[in-house]
Chimera marker file (.cmm) of the C-alpha trace (Angstrom):
<marker_set name="trace">
<marker id="1" x="-33.745" y="-6.224" z="-12.744" r="1" g="1" b="0" radius="0.5"/>
<marker id="2" x="-30.295" y="-7.497" z="-11.915" r="1" g="1" b="0" radius="0.5"/>
<marker id="3" x="-29.366" y="-4.231" z="-10.183" r="1" g="1" b="0" radius="0.5"/>
<marker id="4" x="-32.342" y="-4.536" z="-7.827" r="1" g="1" b="0" radius="0.5"/>
<marker id="5" x="-31.032" y="-7.884" z="-6.617" r="1" g="1" b="0" radius="0.5"/>
<marker id="6" x="-27.681" y="-6.341" z="-5.705" r="1" g="1" b="0" radius="0.5"/>
<marker id="7" x="-29.411" y="-3.421" z="-4.005" r="1" g="1" b="0" radius="0.5"/>
<marker id="8" x="-31.636" y="-5.767" z="-2.005" r="1" g="1" b="0" radius="0.5"/>
<marker id="9" x="-28.644" y="-7.902" z="-1.029" r="1" g="1" b="0" radius="0.5"/>
<marker id="10" x="-26.784" y="-4.772" z="0.081" r="1" g="1" b="0" radius="0.5"/>
<marker id="11" x="-29.737" y="-3.588" z="2.200" r="1" g="1" b="0" radius="0.5"/>
<marker id="12" x="-30.233" y="-6.956" z="3.878" r="1" g="1" b="0" radius="0.5"/>
<marker id="13" x="-26.540" y="-7.403" z="4.631" r="1" g="1" b="0" radius="0.5"/>
<marker id="14" x="-26.267" y="-3.840" z="5.964" r="1" g="1" b="0" radius="0.5"/>
<marker id="15" x="-29.221" y="-4.384" z="8.278" r="1" g="1" b="0" radius="0.5"/>
<marker id="16" x="-27.710" y="-7.636" z="9.505" r="1" g="1" b="0" radius="0.5"/>
<marker id="17" x="-24.375" y="-5.957" z="10.254" r="1" g="1" b="0" radius="0.5"/>
<marker id="18" x="-26.017" y="-3.051" z="12.065" r="1" g="1" b="0" radius="0.5"/>
<marker id="19" x="-28.227" y="-5.297" z="14.186" r="1" g="1" b="0" radius="0.5"/>
<marker id="20" x="-25.429" y="-7.719" z="15.044" r="1" g="1" b="0" radius="0.5"/>
<marker id="21" x="-23.119" y="-5.006" z="16.427" r="1" g="1" b="0" radius="0.5"/>
<marker id="22" x="-25.206" y="-3.954" z="19.420" r="1" g="1" b="0" radius="0.5"/>
<marker id="23" x="-22.156" y="-4.094" z="21.715" r="1" g="1" b="0" radius="0.5"/>
<marker id="24" x="-20.622" y="-1.143" z="19.879" r="1" g="1" b="0" radius="0.5"/>
<marker id="25" x="-23.312" y="1.243" z="21.107" r="1" g="1" b="0" radius="0.5"/>
<marker id="26" x="-22.380" y="0.525" z="24.739" r="1" g="1" b="0" radius="0.5"/>
<marker id="27" x="-18.879" y="1.923" z="24.323" r="1" g="1" b="0" radius="0.5"/>
<marker id="28" x="-19.782" y="5.571" z="23.721" r="1" g="1" b="0" radius="0.5"/>
<marker id="29" x="-20.871" y="6.364" z="27.307" r="1" g="1" b="0" radius="0.5"/>
<marker id="30" x="-17.854" y="4.513" z="28.669" r="1" g="1" b="0" radius="0.5"/>
<marker id="31" x="-15.408" y="6.522" z="26.551" r="1" g="1" b="0" radius="0.5"/>
<marker id="32" x="-17.145" y="9.759" z="27.465" r="1" g="1" b="0" radius="0.5"/>
<marker id="33" x="-16.994" y="8.982" z="31.178" r="1" g="1" b="0" radius="0.5"/>
<marker id="34" x="-13.317" y="8.037" z="30.967" r="1" g="1" b="0" radius="0.5"/>
<marker id="35" x="-12.467" y="11.177" z="28.991" r="1" g="1" b="0" radius="0.5"/>
<marker id="36" x="-14.390" y="13.457" z="31.366" r="1" g="1" b="0" radius="0.5"/>
<marker id="37" x="-12.783" y="11.989" z="34.473" r="1" g="1" b="0" radius="0.5"/>
<marker id="38" x="-9.329" y="12.234" z="32.900" r="1" g="1" b="0" radius="0.5"/>
<marker id="39" x="-9.914" y="15.850" z="31.904" r="1" g="1" b="0" radius="0.5"/>
<marker id="40" x="-11.070" y="16.760" z="35.439" r="1" g="1" b="0" radius="0.5"/>
<marker id="41" x="-7.859" y="15.287" z="36.817" r="1" g="1" b="0" radius="0.5"/>
<marker id="42" x="-5.787" y="17.459" z="34.479" r="1" g="1" b="0" radius="0.5"/>
<marker id="43" x="-5.008" y="14.811" z="31.879" r="1" g="1" b="0" radius="0.5"/>
<marker id="44" x="-4.942" y="15.329" z="28.120" r="1" g="1" b="0" radius="0.5"/>
<marker id="45" x="-6.629" y="12.066" z="27.128" r="1" g="1" b="0" radius="0.5"/>
<marker id="46" x="-9.834" y="13.849" z="26.096" r="1" g="1" b="0" radius="0.5"/>
<marker id="47" x="-7.970" y="16.252" z="23.812" r="1" g="1" b="0" radius="0.5"/>
<marker id="48" x="-6.299" y="13.363" z="22.020" r="1" g="1" b="0" radius="0.5"/>
<marker id="49" x="-9.613" y="11.551" z="21.766" r="1" g="1" b="0" radius="0.5"/>
<marker id="50" x="-11.233" y="14.600" z="20.174" r="1" g="1" b="0" radius="0.5"/>
<marker id="51" x="-8.366" y="14.956" z="17.697" r="1" g="1" b="0" radius="0.5"/>
<marker id="52" x="-8.713" y="11.272" z="16.764" r="1" g="1" b="0" radius="0.5"/>
<marker id="53" x="-12.449" y="11.632" z="16.211" r="1" g="1" b="0" radius="0.5"/>
<marker id="54" x="-11.907" y="14.644" z="13.954" r="1" g="1" b="0" radius="0.5"/>
<marker id="55" x="-9.232" y="12.783" z="12.006" r="1" g="1" b="0" radius="0.5"/>
<marker id="56" x="-11.453" y="9.738" z="11.519" r="1" g="1" b="0" radius="0.5"/>
<marker id="57" x="-14.369" y="11.937" z="10.461" r="1" g="1" b="0" radius="0.5"/>
<marker id="58" x="-12.337" y="14.041" z="8.019" r="1" g="1" b="0" radius="0.5"/>
<marker id="59" x="-10.688" y="11.240" z="6.038" r="1" g="1" b="0" radius="0.5"/>
<marker id="60" x="-13.850" y="9.886" z="4.338" r="1" g="1" b="0" radius="0.5"/>
<marker id="61" x="-14.951" y="13.398" z="3.375" r="1" g="1" b="0" radius="0.5"/>
<marker id="62" x="-11.536" y="14.146" z="1.886" r="1" g="1" b="0" radius="0.5"/>
<marker id="63" x="-11.540" y="10.898" z="-0.085" r="1" g="1" b="0" radius="0.5"/>
<marker id="64" x="-15.044" y="11.438" z="-1.452" r="1" g="1" b="0" radius="0.5"/>
<marker id="65" x="-14.282" y="15.077" z="-2.238" r="1" g="1" b="0" radius="0.5"/>
<marker id="66" x="-11.086" y="14.153" z="-4.078" r="1" g="1" b="0" radius="0.5"/>
<marker id="67" x="-12.801" y="11.437" z="-6.101" r="1" g="1" b="0" radius="0.5"/>
<marker id="68" x="-15.676" y="13.813" z="-6.885" r="1" g="1" b="0" radius="0.5"/>
<marker id="69" x="-13.250" y="16.496" z="-8.055" r="1" g="1" b="0" radius="0.5"/>
<marker id="70" x="-11.388" y="14.035" z="-10.294" r="1" g="1" b="0" radius="0.5"/>
<marker id="71" x="-14.667" y="12.783" z="-11.731" r="1" g="1" b="0" radius="0.5"/>
<marker id="72" x="-15.877" y="16.366" z="-12.339" r="1" g="1" b="0" radius="0.5"/>
<marker id="73" x="-12.640" y="17.327" z="-14.111" r="1" g="1" b="0" radius="0.5"/>
<marker id="74" x="-12.792" y="14.293" z="-16.385" r="1" g="1" b="0" radius="0.5"/>
<marker id="75" x="-16.465" y="14.938" z="-17.103" r="1" g="1" b="0" radius="0.5"/>
<marker id="76" x="-15.719" y="18.544" z="-18.081" r="1" g="1" b="0" radius="0.5"/>
<marker id="77" x="-12.832" y="17.448" z="-20.334" r="1" g="1" b="0" radius="0.5"/>
<marker id="78" x="-15.090" y="14.917" z="-22.031" r="1" g="1" b="0" radius="0.5"/>
<marker id="79" x="-17.759" y="17.575" z="-22.556" r="1" g="1" b="0" radius="0.5"/>
<marker id="80" x="-15.234" y="20.019" z="-24.056" r="1" g="1" b="0" radius="0.5"/>
<marker id="81" x="-13.806" y="17.301" z="-26.313" r="1" g="1" b="0" radius="0.5"/>
<marker id="82" x="-17.207" y="16.353" z="-27.710" r="1" g="1" b="0" radius="0.5"/>
<marker id="83" x="-18.114" y="19.950" z="-28.665" r="1" g="1" b="0" radius="0.5"/>
<link id1="1" id2="2" r="1" g="1" b="0" radius="0.2"/>
<link id1="2" id2="3" r="1" g="1" b="0" radius="0.2"/>
<link id1="3" id2="4" r="1" g="1" b="0" radius="0.2"/>
<link id1="4" id2="5" r="1" g="1" b="0" radius="0.2"/>
<link id1="5" id2="6" r="1" g="1" b="0" radius="0.2"/>
<link id1="6" id2="7" r="1" g="1" b="0" radius="0.2"/>
<link id1="7" id2="8" r="1" g="1" b="0" radius="0.2"/>
<link id1="8" id2="9" r="1" g="1" b="0" radius="0.2"/>
<link id1="9" id2="10" r="1" g="1" b="0" radius="0.2"/>
<link id1="10" id2="11" r="1" g="1" b="0" radius="0.2"/>
<link id1="11" id2="12" r="1" g="1" b="0" radius="0.2"/>
<link id1="12" id2="13" r="1" g="1" b="0" radius="0.2"/>
<link id1="13" id2="14" r="1" g="1" b="0" radius="0.2"/>
<link id1="14" id2="15" r="1" g="1" b="0" radius="0.2"/>
<link id1="15" id2="16" r="1" g="1" b="0" radius="0.2"/>
<link id1="16" id2="17" r="1" g="1" b="0" radius="0.2"/>
<link id1="17" id2="18" r="1" g="1" b="0" radius="0.2"/>
<link id1="18" id2="19" r="1" g="1" b="0" radius="0.2"/>
<link id1="19" id2="20" r="1" g="1" b="0" radius="0.2"/>
<link id1="20" id2="21" r="1" g="1" b="0" radius="0.2"/>
<link id1="21" id2="22" r="1" g="1" b="0" radius="0.2"/>
<link id1="22" id2="23" r="1" g="1" b="0" radius="0.2"/>
<link id1="23" id2="24" r="1" g="1" b="0" radius="0.2"/>
<link id1="24" id2="25" r="1" g="1" b="0" radius="0.2"/>
<link id1="25" id2="26" r="1" g="1" b="0" radius="0.2"/>
<link id1="26" id2="27" r="1" g="1" b="0" radius="0.2"/>
<link id1="27" id2="28" r="1" g="1" b="0" radius="0.2"/>
<link id1="28" id2="29" r="1" g="1" b="0" radius="0.2"/>
<link id1="29" id2="30" r="1" g="1" b="0" radius="0.2"/>
<link id1="30" id2="31" r="1" g="1" b="0" radius="0.2"/>
<link id1="31" id2="32" r="1" g="1" b="0" radius="0.2"/>
<link id1="32" id2="33" r="1" g="1" b="0" radius="0.2"/>
<link id1="33" id2="34" r="1" g="1" b="0" radius="0.2"/>
<link id1="34" id2="35" r="1" g="1" b="0" radius="0.2"/>
<link id1="35" id2="36" r="1" g="1" b="0" radius="0.2"/>
<link id1="36" id2="37" r="1" g="1" b="0" radius="0.2"/>
<link id1="37" id2="38" r="1" g="1" b="0" radius="0.2"/>
<link id1="38" id2="39" r="1" g="1" b="0" radius="0.2"/>
<link id1="39" id2="40" r="1" g="1" b="0" radius="0.2"/>
<link id1="40" id2="41" r="1" g="1" b="0" radius="0.2"/>
<link id1="41" id2="42" r="1" g="1" b="0" radius="0.2"/>
<link id1="42" id2="43" r="1" g="1" b="0" radius="0.2"/>
<link id1="43" id2="44" r="1" g="1" b="0" radius="0.2"/>
<link id1="44" id2="45" r="1" g="1" b="0" radius="0.2"/>
<link id1="45" id2="46" r="1" g="1" b="0" radius="0.2"/>
<link id1="46" id2="47" r="1" g="1" b="0" radius="0.2"/>
<link id1="47" id2="48" r="1" g="1" b="0" radius="0.2"/>
<link id1="48" id2="49" r="1" g="1" b="0" radius="0.2"/>
<link id1="49" id2="50" r="1" g="1" b="0" radius="0.2"/>
<link id1="50" id2="51" r="1" g="1" b="0" radius="0.2"/>
<link id1="51" id2="52" r="1" g="1" b="0" radius="0.2"/>
<link id1="52" id2="53" r="1" g="1" b="0" radius="0.2"/>
<link id1="53" id2="54" r="1" g="1" b="0" radius="0.2"/>
<link id1="54" id2="55" r="1" g="1" b="0" radius="0.2"/>
<link id1="55" id2="56" r="1" g="1" b="0" radius="0.2"/>
<link id1="56" id2="57" r="1" g="1" b="0" radius="0.2"/>
<link id1="57" id2="58" r="1" g="1" b="0" radius="0.2"/>
<link id1="58" id2="59" r="1" g="1" b="0" radius="0.2"/>
<link id1="59" id2="60" r="1" g="1" b="0" radius="0.2"/>
<link id1="60" id2="61" r="1" g="1" b="0" radius="0.2"/>
<link id1="61" id2="62" r="1" g="1" b="0" radius="0.2"/>
<link id1="62" id2="63" r="1" g="1" b="0" radius="0.2"/>
<link id1="63" id2="64" r="1" g="1" b="0" radius="0.2"/>
<link id1="64" id2="65" r="1" g="1" b="0" radius="0.2"/>
<link id1="65" id2="66" r="1" g="1" b="0" radius="0.2"/>
<link id1="66" id2="67" r="1" g="1" b="0" radius="0.2"/>
<link id1="67" id2="68" r="1" g="1" b="0" radius="0.2"/>
<link id1="68" id2="69" r="1" g="1" b="0" radius="0.2"/>
<link id1="69" id2="70" r="1" g="1" b="0" radius="0.2"/>
<link id1="70" id2="71" r="1" g="1" b="0" radius="0.2"/>
<link id1="71" id2="72" r="1" g="1" b="0" radius="0.2"/>
<link id1="72" id2="73" r="1" g="1" b="0" radius="0.2"/>
<link id1="73" id2="74" r="1" g="1" b="0" radius="0.2"/>
<link id1="74" id2="75" r="1" g="1" b="0" radius="0.2"/>
<link id1="75" id2="76" r="1" g="1" b="0" radius="0.2"/>
<link id1="76" id2="77" r="1" g="1" b="0" radius="0.2"/>
<link id1="77" id2="78" r="1" g="1" b="0" radius="0.2"/>
<link id1="78" id2="79" r="1" g="1" b="0" radius="0.2"/>
<link id1="79" id2="80" r="1" g="1" b="0" radius="0.2"/>
<link id1="80" id2="81" r="1" g="1" b="0" radius="0.2"/>
<link id1="81" id2="82" r="1" g="1" b="0" radius="0.2"/>
<link id1="82" id2="83" r="1" g="1" b="0" radius="0.2"/>
</marker_set>
């Protein structure tokens, strides 16, 4: 029962954070327009922006993958040790 309280608290706080950050959604079209106009003028701002987005997207996947691999290795060692 105690875990459900934490889960409910997490859900409510997540919803509050998502709903209170409505100004964030307005920035995507502005960045896109700035990147497109810079690219049309021969600038490289859009290429750097794309590289930054890929970097920011890759880091969480690498962290979760690394932690999952470490967990899997330890789980396999524990299974082999108990047999």
